[in-house]
N, C-alpha and C positions, 0 to 999 in steps of 0.2 A: 109139419111137412114143408118142404121148400116151396111147393106150388102155392100153399096157403099163405106163406110169407109174402108172396107177390100177388096178392088178391086185390079186391076192390079198395080197401083202405089204403093200400100202397099207391095205387094209380089214381084213384078218384075219391079219396077220403075227405073228411071235413076238418082235418087238423093239419097244422104245419109241423111236420116231423122231418128233421134233417135226413137226407138220403132218400126221401120219397117224393112223389109228385104231390101227394096230399091235397090240400085245398086249391093249389094251382091247377091241378087236374091234367090228366093225359087226354086231351080233347082234340077231336078231328079239326074243328074250325081254327084252332090255334096252331096246331102242329103240321097239318098236311101242307099248307103253303110253304113252310120252311123245308119240308122233306122234298117237295116238288122242285124247289130251287136246287137243292143238293143233288137230286137225281139228274136234272138237266146239266148241272156242272160236271158230274161224273161222265155223263154221256158225251159231252162236248170234248172232254180231255182224253177219255180212254175208249170210248165207243164199245163198251162191253156187250156181249151177246146174251150172257146168262149170269145172273147175280143171285147170291144168297145173303139174306140179312139175318145174322145170328143175334138173337135177343130182340126179336122183331116187335115184341109187345102186341099192339093191336093191328099191326101190319100196314100202317100208314105209308111207310117208305116203300114197302113192296107194291102197294097200290100206285104210288107215284112213279115207280119204275115201269110198271105195266101200262100206265096211262100214256107213257111216251114211247111205248113199243118195245120195251126190253123184257125178256122172259125173266121173271124174278120169283123167288120163293123165300119163305121166312120160317124160322124155328124159334120157339120160346117155351118156357116151362109153365107159364101162367095160364091156368084154365080160364080164369076170369077174362084176361085179355083176348085169348083166342075165341072165346064165346061172344065177345062184344066187338069183334072186328067187322069192318064193312063187309056186306054180303058178297060183293063181287071179288073179294080176295080170300075169303075163308077157305076156299078149296086149294089155295096155294100155301097155306100156313100149317105147320106140323108141330105138335107138342113133342118136346125133347128136353131131357135133363142134361144140360151142358156139362155138368160135373162128372157124369158117369156113363151117359149113353153114347152110342155110336150115331153119328149123323146119318139120317136115312137117305143117303145119296151115294152113288158110285164114286170111285176114285176119279180125280181130274174132271169133275162135273162142272166147275165154274171158272170163269176167267176174272171174276171180281167178287169179293166178299166184303160186307160191311159188318163191323163189330163196334157198335156205337153206344157208349155209356152203359156197358154191360159187364166187361171183364172185372171191374172193381167190385162187383157183387158176387163173384165166383170164388169159392174156396180152392177147388182143384182146377187150377188153370192148365195143368199139364194135359188133361183130357181134351179140353176145348181147343188148345193149340195143336195137339196131335191130329185131331179130327179135321180141323180147319186146313192144316197142311195137306192132309190126304185128299180133300175134295177140291182144292184149288189147283188149277193147271200150272205147269212150269211156265213162267213168264206172266202169270196172272197177278192180280193186285189184291191187297187187303187194306182196307181203310179202318184204322182204329181211332175212336174218339174216347178219351178217358180223362179223368181228373188227375191233376198233377199236384194238387195241394189238399191236405187233409183238413177236415172239420172235426174238432174234438167232440162235438155233440152228435156226430153221425155214427150210428151203430150198424148201419146197413152196408155201407161201402167199405169192405174189409180189405181190399186189395189195391191200395193207392200207392203208387211209386213214381219216382222221377222219370223223365224221358229216357235217360240212359239205361235204366233198368229194363224198360220194355224193348228198347233197341237190342240189347244183349239177349233178352229172353226169347224174342221172336227169331233171332238169328239161329238159335238152337234148333228151330223147326223150319229152317231153310227160307226164312223171310228176311230180306235185306232192306233196311231203311233207305228210302229214297228222298234225300233232303230237297233236291231240286223240284221234284214233282210235288212234294208236300207243300213247299213254298208257293208253287204255281196254283195248287188247289186252294190254299188259303187266300191267295190274292183274288182268285175268281169268286170265291165265296164272299169276300169283302165287297167286291164290285156289285154283286147281285143279291146277296143274302139279307135276310132280316136279322138284325142284331137288336135283341130285346124288342122294343116297340117301333123302331125306326127301320124303314125299308130303304136300303142304300142302293141306288140304281145309277147306271151309266157314269160311274166315276172314271176318270182317266187313270191310266196306270200309275203315274207318279203320285196322285192323291191316294190311291189305294195302298200304295207302299207306305205312305205316311201313317195310315191307319193300322197296318199290320202289327206294329209293336203293341198297340192298345189291345188288339184281339188276342195276341199271344200272352199277355199278362193275365188274361182271364184264367179261372181255375181249370177250365176244360181246354184240351188241346187235341188237334188232329195229328195223327202220325200215319204216313202211308208206307207200305211195305210191298216189295216185289218178290215173288216166289222164284227161287233158283230153278 
């Protein structure tokens, strides 16, 4: 079953397996500070009122949004993750199969959606894109974070494509890539975000711009889309 595939061994196992968190672990003390910075960056740039995190895992980003006063919800297929989420956000996390299920929200429910390091694990992207388009308001935003390079040893991430593929794919579902906002978002994250073990703070804009090419050469990339 898909849910079992994304169980304890995937998120908090004791082996280093490409495509999983494995021995690195999906841990609150490591990831919540990064998610909090991302949440504050999104708030400062877009001021969303209601956010959905698709593929929320243990709900750390949902908690970060709620901790700064944004109404946020999350969906994920992993029973393990949802059962081990922080107690104060469990009530805002819902189990959902992104490949086949309808998202449990009304049309036009959200003005911002995050889809972070999730789409590459999904076989049927048509369903998740259709449902995401349904629940995002016109003029709302979708933030995609995805791999842009393949790892030959990775058997989990089955949907890895170049940037132009996702730009064209999301356009079919009324999401238009916003290059200026994507660059601005990346720049703000460079100024304030943790990159690996280094916390980069209070950099002036010119210095941040010098660092952007280094960040963009990483395997993972942010893409921001606006709903027509």
